[in-house]
N, C-alpha and C positions, 0 to 999 in steps of 0.2 A: 504494499500500499504505498503510495507516494505522498510525501509532504509537500504541500505547495506553499503554504505561509506560515510564519511564526510572528506572533505579536508579543513583544516584551514591554512591561513597565515596571518601575521602581527597584530596578537590580542595578547596584552600584552607581554608575555614572548615568544611567538611563532613566530619567525621570518620568517622562510622559511616554505614551504608547509608541513604541517603535515598530513598525510592520516591515517585514522582509518577506519579498515574494521570491521563493526559492526556485531556481532553473537547476538543469543537470549540473552545470558547473557555476559557481558563484565566487566572487572576489570582494574583499573589502579593502578598501585602499584609502589611507589618509596618514595624516601626520601623527605625532606622538601624543598620548594622551587625549584621543578623540574618543575612546571606547571600543575600539576593534576587539581588543581582548576580551572585555567584558561581554560582547555579544557571543564569542565562541565559548566562553566560560558558561553562560546560562544555557546554551544550546547543549553543551556537553554535560551540564547538571540534570537535564530532563532527557536527554537521548542518548547519553554515554553508556558505560558498560553495564550498568543495573537499572532496573526499574527505579523511578524517582521516590524518594521518601523525604520526610522533614530534615533528615541527616545530610542532604545534599545541599543544604543552605545554612547560613549562619547570620547573625546580627550584623556581621561586617558586610555581607551581602545586600542589605537594605539600603537603597538610595539615601546618600549622605550619613549613613549609620543612624539615621533617625528612627529609632525604634517603635515609633508610632506608626510608620508606613508599611505596606505590604508590598510583595513582589507577585506580578501576575504574568504567567506565560500562558498563551493560547496558541495551540497547534492545529492547523486546518489541512485535512487530507483533500488530495485531488479527487477521489472518490470516496464516498462514505464508508465507513466501517460497516459490515454486516453483523450485527449483535443477534444471534440466535438464543433467545430467552427460553423458548419452549420448543421442543420437536413437534413438527406439523404445523406451526404458526409462522407467517412470513417473518422475515428477521426485521429488526429496528435498524434504520440507518443512523450512524453516529458520525456526523460530518467534522466535529471538532472536539477536542478535549482541552481542558484548562486545569491549570496548576496555580494555586494561590498560597503563597506563604504568609500566613496571617497569625493573628493571636485569638485565643479563646477570649471571648467577651465577659462571660459570666461562670459560675461555678467555681469548684476547688481547683481548677486549672487556669483560672482567669490571669491572663498576662503571659502564659506560656504559649510557645510557638507551636503550629499545627501546619500541616500541608493539606488543602482541601483540593481533591482531584475530582473533577466533573466532566461529564459527557454533555455537550451542547448542541442545539439545533444550529442551523445556519444564521438565525437571528439572535443567538446567544441566549436562548431560553433552555431550562433543562429538558433532557430527554425524558419523555414519559414511557413508562413500562407497565406492563399488566401487574395487578397486585397478586393474581393467583392465574393459574391456566385457564384460559376461558373454555367453558363448556358450550355445547350446542344449545341455543334457545336461551342462553343466560346473557343478562347485560353485562358488556365489559367494564371493568373498573381500572383506573389507572392511578399510578403514583410516580413521582419523580425518582429517576435513576440517581442515587446519591453518591455513588463513587464509579470508577472506572472498572468494568466487569474483569473477572479474573481471566477469561479466555482472551481478552484484548491485552492484558498485562502478559500473559504467558507468549503472546506473539512477538515479544521483545523489540522494542524499537531498534533499528540497526542504523547507526551514524558511522559513517566512515569519514575522517578528516585527515588531511595532509597539509602541512604547513611549509612555506617557503619563505625565507627572509633574505632580503637582500644585504648587501655589505652596508656598513654604517655611511649614512649621507645626511642631507638636510632634514629628510623625514623617514619614518619607517614605512615601507609598504608591506603589508601582510595579506597574503594570498591563501585561499583555502579552497579546496574542492571537496564535495562530499556527496554521497549518495544517501538520501534518506528514505527509509521505507520500512514496512512491517511485513515479516515473513507469512 
């Protein structure tokens, strides 16, 4: 499954939403301290070696280290992921997933960090799933999908990154090429 867009906000030097439309080969070019490495670091955090957890981030990753801010990453697929909740029922399309590094607002864990993982529709609303397997003649009932399904997580996001750095000069040119997709 090909990933065609990543949106990043609140990560290190990236304050507002930065939208990256990905092609087969991508290049980040710019001077020193403009955020090229931060873009790669956040992509690696969510698409790297293992499935993303709260431990992939730290307070140092939050924009300007302001602990009241959150980090949000949204990944959009070229074609929706087909989630099969029940056998014999049409699959549910999942066109986007989001990861939000945020804090518990209430309860005994208030103030502690957590990572919200959600599946979203094209218009950023939560994906709706069946509350139970529908039976013939029974009215269907729905509820929001509150996490990313295990089968989708097991499909392990696959990111291949190669880096090239030029010799020292007036600015650093950082190029990378990667193929992103799901098995």
